[in-house]
NUMAR-264204 format. One line per field, with one value per atom (N, C-alpha, C, O): atom name; x, y, z. Coordinates in nm, 4 decimals. Atoms other than C-alpha are relative to their C-alpha. Layout:
atom [CA,...];
c1 [X,...];
c2 [Y,...];
c3 [Z,...];
END
This chain:
atom [N,CA,C,O,N,CA,C,O,N,CA,C,O,N,CA,C,O,N,CA,C,O,N,CA,C,O,N,CA,C,O,N,CA,C,O,N,CA,C,O,N,CA,C,O,N,CA,C,O,N,CA,C,O,N,CA,C,O,N,CA,C,O,N,CA,C,O,N,CA,C,O,N,CA,C,O,N,CA,C,O,N,CA,C,O,N,CA,C,O,N,CA,C,O,N,CA,C,O,N,CA,C,O,N,CA,C,O,N,CA,C,O,N,CA,C,O,N,CA,C,O,N,CA,C,O,N,CA,C,O,N,CA,C,O,N,CA,C,O,N,CA,C,O,N,CA,C,O,N,CA,C,O,N,CA,C,O,N,CA,C,O,N,CA,C,O,N,CA,C,O,N,CA,C,O,N,CA,C,O,N,CA,C,O,N,CA,C,O,N,CA,C,O,N,CA,C,O,N,CA,C,O,N,CA,C,O,N,CA,C,O,N,CA,C,O,N,CA,C,O,N,CA,C,O,N,CA,C,O,N,CA,C,O,N,CA,C,O,N,CA,C,O,N,CA,C,O,N,CA,C,O,N,CA,C,O,N,CA,C,O,N,CA,C,O,N,CA,C,O,N,CA,C,O,N,CA,C,O,N,CA,C,O,N,CA,C,O,N,CA,C,O,N,CA,C,O,N,CA,C,O,N,CA,C,O,N,CA,C,O,N,CA,C,O,N,CA,C,O,N,CA,C,O,N,CA,C,O,N,CA,C,O,N,CA,C,O,N,CA,C,O,N,CA,C,O,N,CA,C,O,N,CA,C,O,N,CA,C,O,N,CA,C,O,N,CA,C,O,N,CA,C,O,N,CA,C,O,N,CA,C,O,N,CA,C,O,N,CA,C,O,N,CA,C,O,N,CA,C,O,N,CA,C,O,N,CA,C,O,N,CA,C,O,N,CA,C,O,N,CA,C,O,N,CA,C,O,N,CA,C,O,N,CA,C,O,N,CA,C,O,N,CA,C,O,N,CA,C,O,N,CA,C,O,N,CA,C,O,N,CA,C,O,N,CA,C,O,N,CA,C,O,N,CA,C,O,N,CA,C,O,N,CA,C,O,N,CA,C,O,N,CA,C,O,N,CA,C,O,N,CA,C,O,N,CA,C,O,N,CA,C,O,N,CA,C,O,N,CA,C,O,N,CA,C,O,N,CA,C,O,N,CA,C,O,N,CA,C,O,N,CA,C,O,N,CA,C,O,N,CA,C,O,N,CA,C,O,N,CA,C,O,N,CA,C,O,N,CA,C,O,N,CA,C,O,N,CA,C,O,N,CA,C,O,N,CA,C,O,N,CA,C,O,N,CA,C,O,N,CA,C,O,N,CA,C,O,N,CA,C,O,N,CA,C,O,N,CA,C,O,N,CA,C,O,N,CA,C,O,N,CA,C,O,N,CA,C,O,N,CA,C,O,N,CA,C,O,N,CA,C,O,N,CA,C,O,N,CA,C,O,N,CA,C,O,N,CA,C,O,N,CA,C,O,N,CA,C,O,N,CA,C,O,N,CA,C,O,N,CA,C,O,N,CA,C,O,N,CA,C,O,N,CA,C,O,N,CA,C,O,N,CA,C,O,N,CA,C,O,N,CA,C,O,N,CA,C,O,N,CA,C,O,N,CA,C,O,N,CA,C,O,N,CA,C,O,N,CA,C,O,N,CA,C,O,N,CA,C,O,N,CA,C,O,N,CA,C,O,N,CA,C,O,N,CA,C,O,N,CA,C,O,N,CA,C,O,N,CA,C,O];
c1 [-0.0680,-8.0913,0.1476,0.1980,-0.1447,-7.7382,0.0143,0.1032,0.0067,-7.8114,-0.0142,0.0592,0.0158,-7.9268,0.1346,0.1683,-0.1037,-7.6092,0.1313,0.2091,-0.1133,-7.3661,-0.0060,0.0957,0.0196,-7.5205,0.0264,0.0752,-0.0292,-7.4874,0.1555,0.2142,-0.1488,-7.1262,0.0736,0.1701,-0.0637,-7.0320,-0.0150,0.0736,0.0292,-7.2003,0.0617,0.0981,-0.0925,-7.0355,0.1444,0.2053,-0.1275,-6.7139,0.0380,0.1374,-0.0012,-6.7641,-0.0202,0.0339,0.0333,-6.8934,0.1454,0.2012,-0.1280,-6.5695,0.1073,0.1673,-0.0942,-6.3425,-0.0200,0.0771,0.0353,-6.5183,0.0303,0.0962,-0.0184,-6.5254,0.1424,0.1836,-0.1511,-6.1546,0.0871,0.1698,-0.0640,-6.0260,-0.0350,0.0472,0.0496,-6.2552,-0.0769,-0.1253,0.0843,-6.4260,0.0149,-0.0885,-0.0219,-6.2583,-0.0105,-0.0627,0.0260,-6.2604,-0.1417,-0.1764,0.1350,-6.6215,-0.0630,-0.1459,0.0591,-6.7103,0.0382,-0.0484,-0.0428,-6.5291,-0.0831,-0.1346,0.0680,-6.6804,-0.1494,-0.2073,0.1426,-7.0329,-0.0371,-0.1515,0.0051,-6.9718,-0.1498,-0.2174,0.1328,-7.2880,-0.1202,-0.2292,0.1183,-7.5113,-0.0488,-0.1589,0.0575,-7.5225,-0.0125,-0.0062,0.0191,-7.5703,-0.1255,-0.1359,0.1473,-7.9328,0.0478,-0.0248,-0.0232,-7.7535,0.0559,0.0547,-0.0537,-7.5944,-0.1120,-0.2105,0.0943,-7.7797,0.0347,0.1120,-0.0144,-7.7857,-0.0735,-0.1692,0.0702,-7.8928,0.0980,0.2093,-0.0875,-7.7496,0.1176,0.1039,-0.1215,-7.3998,-0.0055,0.0550,0.0129,-7.4810,-0.0623,-0.0604,0.0440,-7.6486,0.1044,0.0730,-0.0978,-7.3298,0.0191,0.0024,-0.0145,-7.2563,0.0929,0.0685,-0.1017,-6.9479,-0.0698,-0.0526,0.0589,-7.1607,-0.1160,-0.1350,0.1076,-7.4502,0.0267,-0.0290,-0.0491,-7.2807,0.1080,0.1202,-0.0716,-7.0291,-0.0866,-0.0480,0.0806,-7.3119,-0.0767,-0.1111,0.0631,-7.4767,0.0914,0.0536,-0.1158,-7.1422,0.0204,0.0281,-0.0163,-7.0957,-0.1094,-0.0826,0.1292,-7.4636,0.0216,0.0007,0.0000,-7.3970,0.1075,0.0850,-0.0932,-7.0675,-0.0497,-0.0382,0.0303,-7.1980,-0.1132,-0.1107,0.1136,-7.5258,0.0587,0.0243,-0.0527,-7.3291,0.0793,0.0595,-0.0704,-7.0808,-0.0831,-0.0502,0.0916,-7.3619,-0.0689,-0.0972,0.0815,-7.5417,0.0803,0.0411,-0.0951,-7.2402,0.0506,0.0756,-0.0742,-7.0976,-0.0910,-0.0394,0.0820,-7.3967,-0.1156,-0.1389,0.1172,-7.7119,-0.1156,-0.2221,0.1182,-7.9450,-0.0734,-0.0251,0.0980,-8.2546,0.0170,0.0825,0.0102,-8.3181,-0.0246,0.0528,0.0329,-8.4794,0.1038,0.1232,-0.0873,-8.2178,0.1417,0.2077,-0.1090,-7.9390,-0.0156,0.0723,0.0112,-8.0925,-0.0038,0.0393,0.0097,-8.1543,0.1465,0.1858,-0.1172,-7.8009,0.0970,0.1800,-0.0709,-7.6508,-0.0358,0.0494,0.0273,-7.8480,0.0574,0.1055,-0.0653,-7.7263,0.1475,0.1966,-0.1492,-7.3536,0.0049,0.0897,-0.0026,-7.4247,-0.0189,0.0431,0.0262,-7.5610,0.1182,0.1649,-0.1266,-7.2667,0.1129,0.1720,-0.1258,-6.9993,-0.0244,0.0690,0.0408,-7.1985,0.0173,0.0484,0.0051,-7.2112,0.1508,0.1951,-0.1487,-6.8282,0.0613,0.1434,-0.0569,-6.7444,-0.0284,0.0506,0.0351,-6.9431,0.0847,0.1456,-0.0604,-6.8034,0.1478,0.2060,-0.1442,-6.4456,0.0728,0.1931,-0.0530,-6.3984,-0.0637,0.0043,0.0791,-6.6615,0.0060,0.0569,0.0157,-6.7291,0.1351,0.1402,-0.1211,-6.3640,0.0623,0.1389,-0.0450,-6.2917,-0.0790,-0.0217,0.0797,-6.5736,0.0419,0.0243,-0.0519,-6.4183,0.1495,0.1964,-0.1339,-6.0669,0.0041,-0.0866,-0.0291,-5.9250,0.0565,0.1458,-0.0436,-5.8683,0.0459,0.0400,-0.0354,-5.7401,0.1736,0.2333,-0.1347,-5.3775,0.0219,0.1368,-0.0058,-5.4556,0.0534,0.0434,-0.0532,-5.2920,-0.0392,-0.0609,0.0145,-5.3527,0.1166,0.1632,-0.1220,-5.0612,-0.0234,0.0698,0.0287,-5.2413,0.0037,0.0148,-0.0081,-5.2383,0.1458,0.1655,-0.1418,-4.8518,0.0724,0.1892,-0.0614,-4.7714,0.0309,-0.0563,-0.0475,-4.5750,0.0795,0.1491,-0.0607,-4.4543,0.1562,0.2069,-0.1442,-4.0816,0.0461,-0.0219,-0.0398,-3.8792,0.1568,0.2229,-0.1360,-3.5321,0.0162,-0.0530,-0.0516,-3.3714,0.0600,0.1676,-0.0549,-3.3154,0.0774,0.1826,-0.0681,-3.2233,0.0318,-0.0579,-0.0156,-3.0574,-0.0862,-0.1107,0.0883,-3.2776,0.0778,0.1225,-0.0563,-3.1253,-0.0697,-0.1879,0.0563,-3.2045,-0.1181,-0.2141,0.1164,-3.4450,-0.0201,-0.0110,0.0300,-3.5276,-0.0713,-0.1336,0.0613,-3.6582,0.0943,0.1956,-0.0734,-3.5370,-0.1075,-0.2242,0.0967,-3.6939,0.0177,0.1316,0.0057,-3.7857,-0.0730,-0.1614,0.0488,-3.8659,-0.0976,-0.0399,0.0694,-4.1627,-0.0921,-0.1655,0.0802,-4.3183,-0.1504,-0.1976,0.1498,-4.6902,-0.0598,-0.0488,0.0498,-4.8697,0.0944,0.1969,-0.0918,-4.7103,0.1047,0.1766,-0.1021,-4.5103,0.0823,0.0876,-0.0685,-4.3055,-0.0340,-0.0736,0.0301,-4.3586,0.1006,0.1388,-0.1006,-4.1173,-0.0925,-0.1899,0.0836,-4.2378,0.0861,0.2049,-0.0792,-4.1134,0.0019,-0.1055,-0.0307,-3.9762,0.0702,0.1542,-0.0589,-3.8710,0.0352,-0.0246,-0.0397,-3.6884,-0.0879,-0.0925,0.0884,-3.9297,0.0717,0.0168,-0.0971,-3.6418,0.0873,0.1644,-0.0852,-3.4754,0.1415,0.2304,-0.1598,-3.1506,0.0134,-0.0859,-0.0387,-2.9828,-0.0142,0.0248,0.0135,-3.0741,0.0739,0.0317,-0.0877,-2.8000,-0.0834,-0.1751,0.0512,-2.8950,0.0068,0.1121,-0.0201,-2.9501,-0.0461,-0.0439,0.0347,-3.0722,-0.1346,-0.2088,0.1328,-3.3708,-0.0815,-0.0305,0.0815,-3.6616,-0.1353,-0.1777,0.1251,-3.9980,-0.0858,-0.0303,0.0749,-4.2823,-0.0718,-0.1462,0.0598,-4.3947,-0.1292,-0.2284,0.1401,-4.6662,0.0084,0.1142,-0.0055,-4.7882,-0.0730,-0.1809,0.0687,-4.8640,0.0406,0.1539,-0.0353,-4.9042,0.0579,0.1471,-0.0701,-4.8148,0.1367,0.2018,-0.1404,-4.4890,0.0015,-0.0699,-0.0035,-4.3835,0.1052,0.2106,-0.0988,-4.2122,0.0574,-0.0158,-0.0447,-3.9637,0.1048,0.1702,-0.1201,-3.7209,0.0854,0.0345,-0.0890,-3.4222,0.0045,0.0180,-0.0188,-3.4104,0.1345,0.2022,-0.1384,-3.0900,-0.0152,-0.0546,0.0254,-3.1007,0.1346,0.2374,-0.1314,-2.8322,0.0656,0.1754];
c2 [0.1105,-9.5482,-0.0127,-0.1213,0.0035,-9.4491,-0.0756,-0.1577,0.0713,-9.5644,-0.1481,-0.2182,0.1487,-9.9100,-0.0601,-0.1735,0.0523,-9.9418,0.0020,-0.0912,-0.0133,-9.8230,-0.0979,-0.1436,0.1020,-10.0552,-0.1214,-0.1936,0.1194,-10.3446,-0.0143,-0.1045,-0.0007,-10.2587,-0.0023,-0.0767,-0.0029,-10.1815,-0.1248,-0.1685,0.1204,-10.4739,-0.1245,-0.2165,0.1149,-10.7114,0.0016,-0.0954,-0.0191,-10.5647,-0.0432,-0.1129,0.0343,-10.5954,-0.1454,-0.1914,0.1399,-10.9545,-0.0613,-0.1468,0.0654,-11.0412,0.0146,-0.0830,-0.0110,-10.8888,-0.0592,-0.1070,0.0742,-11.0244,-0.1563,-0.2238,0.1579,-11.3855,-0.0306,-0.1406,0.0389,-11.3782,0.0241,-0.0591,-0.0343,-11.1924,-0.0907,-0.1388,0.0680,-11.3632,-0.1235,-0.1784,0.1203,-11.6489,-0.1175,-0.1675,0.1109,-11.9353,0.0302,-0.0610,-0.0330,-11.7713,0.0297,0.0079,-0.0120,-11.6806,-0.1430,-0.1786,0.1323,-12.0380,-0.0761,-0.1520,0.0744,-12.1816,0.0661,-0.0028,-0.0680,-11.9222,-0.0088,0.0059,0.0306,-11.9823,-0.1499,-0.1927,0.1387,-12.3461,-0.0602,-0.1340,0.0611,-12.4215,0.0880,0.0624,-0.0809,-12.1543,0.0917,0.1467,-0.0725,-11.9791,-0.0959,-0.0549,0.1051,-12.2971,0.0306,-0.0024,-0.0332,-12.1770,0.1070,0.1208,-0.0940,-11.9141,-0.0708,-0.0079,0.0547,-12.1632,-0.0610,-0.1205,0.0419,-12.2485,-0.1192,-0.1196,0.1361,-12.6247,-0.0152,0.0571,0.0348,-12.7469,0.0217,-0.0309,-0.0203,-12.6314,0.0923,0.1945,-0.0740,-12.5008,0.1325,0.2191,-0.1394,-12.1953,0.0916,0.2123,-0.0803,-12.0747,0.0314,0.0926,-0.0127,-12.0683,0.1505,0.2338,-0.1396,-11.7452,0.0830,0.2013,-0.0574,-11.6707,0.0589,0.1759,-0.0487,-11.6518,0.1048,0.2046,-0.1036,-11.4741,0.1307,0.2319,-0.1409,-11.2042,0.0598,0.1820,-0.0548,-11.1693,0.0713,0.1755,-0.0614,-11.0940,0.1189,0.2084,-0.1189,-10.8496,0.1013,0.2105,-0.0844,-10.6824,0.0669,0.1896,-0.0326,-10.6609,0.0822,0.1781,-0.0697,-10.5363,0.1436,0.2395,-0.1384,-10.2474,0.0774,0.1931,-0.0712,-10.1642,0.0477,0.1638,-0.0286,-10.1834,0.1136,0.2051,-0.1059,-9.9876,0.1406,0.2399,-0.1379,-9.7054,0.0492,0.1678,-0.0587,-9.6678,0.0270,0.1136,-0.0360,-9.6768,0.1253,0.2063,-0.1220,-9.4086,0.1298,0.2400,-0.1343,-9.1845,0.0302,0.1471,-0.0248,-9.2261,-0.0285,-0.0330,0.0186,-9.2900,0.0832,0.1344,-0.0751,-9.1078,-0.0852,-0.0312,0.1001,-9.4214,0.0410,0.0961,-0.0090,-9.4144,-0.1025,-0.2059,0.1033,-9.5794,-0.1599,-0.2499,0.1346,-9.8883,-0.0716,-0.1923,0.0417,-9.9249,-0.0456,-0.1463,0.0225,-9.8947,-0.1339,-0.2197,0.1178,-10.1511,-0.1387,-0.2466,0.1190,-10.3938,-0.0335,-0.1481,0.0445,-10.3713,-0.0462,-0.1359,0.0360,-10.3872,-0.1422,-0.2202,0.1449,-10.7111,-0.0891,-0.1960,0.0981,-10.8595,-0.0109,-0.1233,-0.0111,-10.7623,-0.1028,-0.1920,0.0681,-10.9259,-0.1483,-0.2272,0.1254,-11.2400,-0.0624,-0.1697,0.0566,-11.2873,-0.0203,-0.1281,0.0107,-11.2177,-0.1090,-0.1802,0.1112,-11.4539,-0.1443,-0.2445,0.1407,-11.7383,-0.0267,-0.1416,0.0191,-11.6655,-0.0493,-0.1408,0.0372,-11.6966,-0.1711,-0.2551,0.1376,-12.0191,-0.1124,-0.2044,0.0941,-12.2050,0.0135,-0.0810,-0.0292,-12.0599,-0.0191,-0.0450,0.0180,-12.0835,-0.0995,-0.1861,0.0910,-12.2649,-0.1390,-0.2328,0.1524,-12.5641,-0.0717,-0.1815,0.0681,-12.6507,-0.0202,-0.1132,0.0019,-12.5872,-0.1144,-0.1854,0.1062,-12.8323,-0.1407,-0.2368,0.1218,-13.1015,-0.0300,-0.1425,0.0093,-13.0479,-0.1073,-0.1190,0.0857,-13.3096,0.0903,0.1695,-0.0709,-13.1550,-0.0715,-0.0187,0.0887,-13.4416,-0.0188,-0.0200,0.0291,-13.5017,-0.1295,-0.1682,0.1310,-13.8363,-0.0973,-0.0734,0.1116,-14.1571,-0.1333,-0.1455,0.1302,-14.5133,-0.0767,-0.0724,0.0788,-14.7468,-0.1089,-0.1426,0.1000,-15.0210,0.0450,-0.0405,-0.0543,-14.7921,0.0390,0.0889,-0.0207,-14.7569,-0.0898,-0.0623,0.0903,-15.0369,0.0583,0.1142,-0.0509,-14.9375,0.1436,0.1920,-0.1222,-14.6186,-0.0042,-0.1004,-0.0095,-14.5114,0.0721,0.1547,-0.0707,-14.4134,-0.0184,-0.0469,0.0179,-14.4314,-0.0574,-0.0242,0.0706,-14.6437,0.1057,0.1580,-0.0686,-14.4390,-0.0761,-0.0324,0.0884,-14.7128,-0.1381,-0.1902,0.1320,-15.0220,-0.1100,-0.1328,0.1081,-15.3075,-0.1448,-0.1773,0.1170,-15.6479,-0.0944,-0.0682,0.1247,-15.9785,-0.0494,-0.0877,0.0707,-16.1029,0.0910,0.0510,-0.0804,-15.7862,0.1143,0.1059,-0.1213,-15.4410,0.1217,0.1332,-0.1223,-15.1080,0.1130,0.0956,-0.1133,-14.7651,0.0503,0.0514,-0.0650,-14.6071,0.1382,0.1583,-0.1125,-14.2594,-0.0053,-0.0266,0.0204,-14.2693,0.1347,0.1829,-0.1164,-13.9695,-0.0241,-0.1101,0.0339,-13.9559,0.1360,0.2173,-0.1121,-13.6837,0.1203,0.1143,-0.1167,-13.3424,-0.0022,0.0918,0.0004,-13.4638,-0.1499,-0.2236,0.1302,-13.7704,-0.0585,0.0135,0.0758,-14.0284,-0.1113,-0.1844,0.1192,-14.2703,-0.1143,-0.1022,0.1186,-14.6251,-0.1101,-0.1058,0.1155,-14.9479,-0.0981,-0.1256,0.0704,-15.1664,-0.1321,-0.1416,0.1323,-15.5335,-0.0198,0.0367,0.0250,-15.6680,-0.1070,-0.2187,0.0939,-15.8416,-0.1101,-0.2203,0.1079,-16.0464,-0.0660,-0.1538,0.0778,-16.1530,0.0366,-0.0365,-0.0332,-15.9579,0.1265,0.1961,-0.1255,-15.6749,0.1149,0.1064,-0.1249,-15.3232,0.1123,0.1455,-0.1031,-15.0441,0.1105,0.1264,-0.1354,-14.7055,0.0871,0.0854,-0.0978,-14.4516,-0.0555,0.0149,0.0686,-14.7081,0.0545,0.1007,-0.0284,-14.6352,-0.1328,-0.2361,0.1177,-14.8771,0.0368,0.1518,-0.0136,-14.9589,-0.0845,-0.1781,0.0655,-15.0750,-0.0918,-0.0535,0.1191,-15.4300,-0.0163,-0.0047,0.0269,-15.5024,0.0519,0.0879,-0.0367,-15.4100,-0.1101,-0.1587,0.1081,-15.6607,0.0421,0.0682,-0.0198,-15.5991,0.1323,0.1436,-0.1339,-15.2319,0.0183,0.1114,-0.0050,-15.3097,-0.0041,-0.0756,0.0012,-15.2194,-0.0943,-0.0948,0.0773,-15.4865,0.0543,0.0740,-0.0928,-15.3208,-0.0721,-0.1594,0.0586,-15.4188,0.1148,0.2237,-0.1119,-15.2127,0.0094,-0.0922,-0.0359,-15.0428,0.0282,0.1023,-0.0080,-15.0499,0.1106,0.0709,-0.0887,-14.7272,0.0075,-0.0022,-0.0202,-14.6811,0.1242,0.1379];
c3 [0.0573,9.2682,0.0556,0.0841,-0.0318,9.3675,0.1440,0.1665,-0.1324,9.7205,-0.0046,0.0651,0.0382,9.6040,-0.0505,-0.0166,0.0870,9.3819,0.1219,0.1425,-0.0978,9.6568,0.1142,0.1663,-0.1079,9.9182,-0.0328,0.0542,0.0671,9.6988,0.0066,0.0663,0.0126,9.6245,0.1322,0.1497,-0.1343,9.9776,0.0970,0.1706,-0.0787,10.1400,-0.0503,0.0230,0.0627,9.8902,0.0433,0.0884,-0.0510,9.9648,0.1352,0.1556,-0.1272,10.3315,0.0357,0.1362,-0.0252,10.3140,-0.0521,0.0166,0.0367,10.1194,0.0992,0.1444,-0.1043,10.3586,0.1305,0.1892,-0.1348,10.6780,-0.0229,0.0561,0.0151,10.5238,-0.0303,0.0065,0.0176,10.4175,0.1206,0.1581,-0.1247,10.7289,0.1305,0.2086,-0.1147,10.9792,-0.0060,0.0930,0.0495,10.8027,0.0888,0.1332,-0.0634,10.9912,0.1418,0.2060,-0.1248,11.3240,0.0412,0.1573,-0.0420,11.3172,-0.0170,0.0667,0.0108,11.1888,0.1267,0.1703,-0.1143,11.4871,0.1360,0.2241,-0.1126,11.7317,0.0026,0.1102,-0.0139,11.6486,-0.0304,-0.0150,0.0065,11.5681,-0.0405,0.0313,0.0445,11.3592,0.0329,-0.0182,-0.0074,11.4793,-0.1093,-0.1100,0.1238,11.1521,-0.1237,-0.2396,0.1182,10.9416,-0.0722,-0.1903,0.0670,10.8600,-0.1257,-0.2242,0.1030,10.6428,-0.1197,-0.2255,0.1091,10.4150,-0.1003,-0.0567,0.0937,10.1003,-0.0580,-0.1538,0.0402,10.0549,-0.1437,-0.1715,0.1458,9.6991,-0.1186,-0.1197,0.1118,9.3769,0.0270,0.0943,-0.0318,9.3847,-0.0535,0.0096,0.0502,9.1735,0.0944,0.0705,-0.1034,9.4880,0.1034,0.2055,-0.1038,9.6736,0.0243,-0.0648,-0.0317,9.8684,-0.0834,-0.1069,0.0843,9.6531,-0.1177,-0.1521,0.1358,9.3350,0.0294,-0.0400,-0.0140,9.4761,0.0525,0.0100,-0.0373,9.6680,-0.0988,-0.1079,0.1093,9.3920,-0.1060,-0.1592,0.1015,9.1556,0.0582,-0.0190,-0.0830,9.4070,-0.0075,-0.0501,0.0061,9.4311,-0.1328,-0.1372,0.1284,9.0545,-0.0472,-0.1195,0.0144,9.0271,0.0404,-0.0339,-0.0683,9.2640,-0.0724,-0.1081,0.0617,9.1041,-0.1505,-0.1898,0.1458,8.7388,-0.0137,-0.0959,-0.0032,8.8257,0.0316,-0.0325,-0.0583,9.0119,-0.1097,-0.1358,0.1147,8.7048,-0.1203,-0.2013,0.1226,8.4488,0.0344,-0.0538,-0.0379,8.6495,-0.0124,-0.0507,0.0031,8.6768,-0.1323,-0.1619,0.1359,8.3245,-0.1351,-0.2467,0.1170,8.0929,0.0092,0.1187,-0.0035,8.0022,-0.0025,-0.0325,0.0126,8.0140,0.1308,0.2297,-0.1011,8.2217,0.1030,0.0900,-0.1113,8.5477,-0.0360,-0.0034,0.0507,8.3988,-0.0812,-0.0660,0.0941,8.1331,0.0785,0.0528,-0.0912,8.4024,0.0860,0.0951,-0.0796,8.6304,-0.1017,-0.0612,0.0818,8.3311,-0.0293,-0.0073,0.0471,8.2025,0.1219,0.1072,-0.1323,8.5715,0.0323,0.0748,-0.0364,8.6192,-0.0950,-0.0577,0.1171,8.2735,0.0322,0.0210,-0.0304,8.3734,0.1210,0.1165,-0.1222,8.7141,-0.0140,0.0574,0.0365,8.5657,-0.0660,-0.0278,0.0768,8.3194,0.1007,0.1076,-0.0944,8.5900,0.1034,0.1402,-0.1013,8.8465,-0.0695,-0.0050,0.0513,8.5796,-0.0376,-0.0383,0.0193,8.4888,0.1257,0.1187,-0.1214,8.8575,0.0291,0.0721,-0.0384,8.8865,-0.0853,-0.0308,0.0746,8.5902,-0.0197,-0.0730,-0.0119,8.6175,0.1163,0.1174,-0.1314,8.9750,0.0906,0.1457,-0.1123,9.1939,-0.0526,0.0088,0.0548,8.9632,0.0047,0.0602,-0.0093,8.9235,0.1399,0.1651,-0.1498,9.2946,0.0603,0.1429,-0.0548,9.3774,-0.0361,0.0388,0.0596,9.1516,0.0486,0.0314,-0.0342,9.2901,0.1234,0.2058,-0.1309,9.5430,0.1078,0.0777,-0.1040,9.8702,0.1299,0.2409,-0.0984,10.0739,-0.0163,-0.1239,0.0141,10.1630,0.0589,0.0797,-0.0606,10.3127,-0.1281,-0.2484,0.0959,10.1521,0.0645,0.1851,-0.0568,10.1890,-0.0383,-0.1521,0.0036,10.2517,-0.0970,-0.1701,0.0928,10.0527,-0.1503,-0.2382,0.1221,9.7508,-0.0464,-0.1572,0.0400,9.7529,-0.0897,-0.1173,0.0968,9.5198,-0.1279,-0.1944,0.1286,9.2257,0.0164,-0.0729,-0.0283,9.3851,0.0231,0.0809,-0.0096,9.3733,0.1442,0.2051,-0.1231,9.6763,0.0071,-0.0928,-0.0273,9.8356,0.1406,0.2368,-0.1349,10.1127,0.1004,0.0715,-0.1108,10.4293,0.1090,0.1557,-0.1083,10.6829,-0.1052,-0.1715,0.0907,10.4859,0.0415,0.1600,-0.0236,10.4545,-0.0025,-0.1125,0.0117,10.5357,-0.0667,-0.0892,0.0843,10.3443,0.0742,0.0074,-0.0751,10.6233,0.1348,0.2509,-0.1220,10.8308,-0.0475,-0.1534,0.0363,10.8153,-0.0029,0.0661,0.0145,10.7093,-0.0130,0.0220,0.0045,10.6392,-0.1406,-0.1872,0.1310,10.2939,0.0077,0.0910,0.0258,10.1829,-0.1315,-0.2382,0.1087,9.9400,-0.0240,0.0623,0.0559,9.7345,-0.0037,-0.0780,0.0146,9.7920,-0.0059,0.0859,0.0305,9.6333,0.0008,-0.0671,-0.0101,9.7136,0.1230,0.1571,-0.1117,10.0031,0.0030,-0.0955,-0.0085,10.1273,0.1244,0.2161,-0.1247,10.3900,0.0254,-0.0660,-0.0376,10.5722,0.0524,0.1268,-0.0137,10.5791,0.0531,0.0211,-0.0213,10.7292,-0.1185,-0.1721,0.1198,10.4500,0.0136,0.1031,-0.0036,10.3897,-0.1463,-0.2379,0.1507,10.0761,-0.0628,-0.0113,0.0664,9.8455,-0.0533,-0.0521,0.0630,9.6807,0.0970,0.0583,-0.0978,10.0058,-0.0091,0.0344,0.0080,9.9262,0.0817,0.1031,-0.0753,10.1279,-0.1069,-0.2234,0.0827,9.9975,0.0746,0.1854,-0.0732,10.0896,-0.0033,-0.0839,-0.0025,10.1962,-0.1104,-0.1742,0.1083,9.9446,-0.1436,-0.2446,0.1202,9.6828,-0.0272,0.0595,0.0345,9.4740,-0.0108,-0.0542,-0.0122,9.5166,-0.0520,-0.0622,0.0460,9.3804,0.1173,0.1749,-0.0904,9.6170,-0.0771,-0.1674,0.0640,9.5098,0.0461,-0.0259,-0.0768,9.7617,0.1349,0.1865,-0.1320,10.0960,0.0823,0.0485,-0.0904,10.3740,0.1535,0.1939,-0.1513,10.7494,0.0195,0.1035,-0.0126,10.7154,-0.0203,0.0269,0.0364,10.5790,-0.1637,-0.2339,0.1493,10.2213,-0.0268,0.0367,0.0353,10.0476,-0.1539,-0.2508,0.1019,9.7943,-0.0683,-0.0112,0.0868,9.5211,-0.0423,-0.0687,0.0428,9.4292,-0.1503,-0.2184,0.1263,9.0976,-0.0459,0.0254,0.0515,8.9000,-0.1271,-0.2368,0.1036,8.6896,-0.0668,0.0003,0.0634,8.4181,0.0042,-0.0497];
END
């Protein structure tokens, strides 16, 4: 039994190390050749949950065998139960929230109405300038024109009123 537990524990640790250290490199090197190994379907079948559970099974079984007087059947049963609990914890506390998180840094210029920014290049009454607008976790420079038809000085705080033809039409905000 010790060989089974150590094999599961060491195999899981090696899988984690290889996937963390070489994961992207291997994915690019084999370019889809290992896609048959992916488990499509339910997300609880993800390699993170499965390999994590197998690793915990090995570690728990090894520790139970070393430090308790339980019989082999009881050790395997308790180790399986511990692995299931930890696997479910990994699924609900890590995998599921990560699946629902947004992972795109893209933005749409059309969705910028109402966003705040600052004038970088002064905007003439009937011409174009440049503004810096905060989008997500970063900033973007965009071509802008005055919505009200008035000159807007550099450094002024603005709000995007509308977007037409890839140009932001902005109005100055007068803060107290």
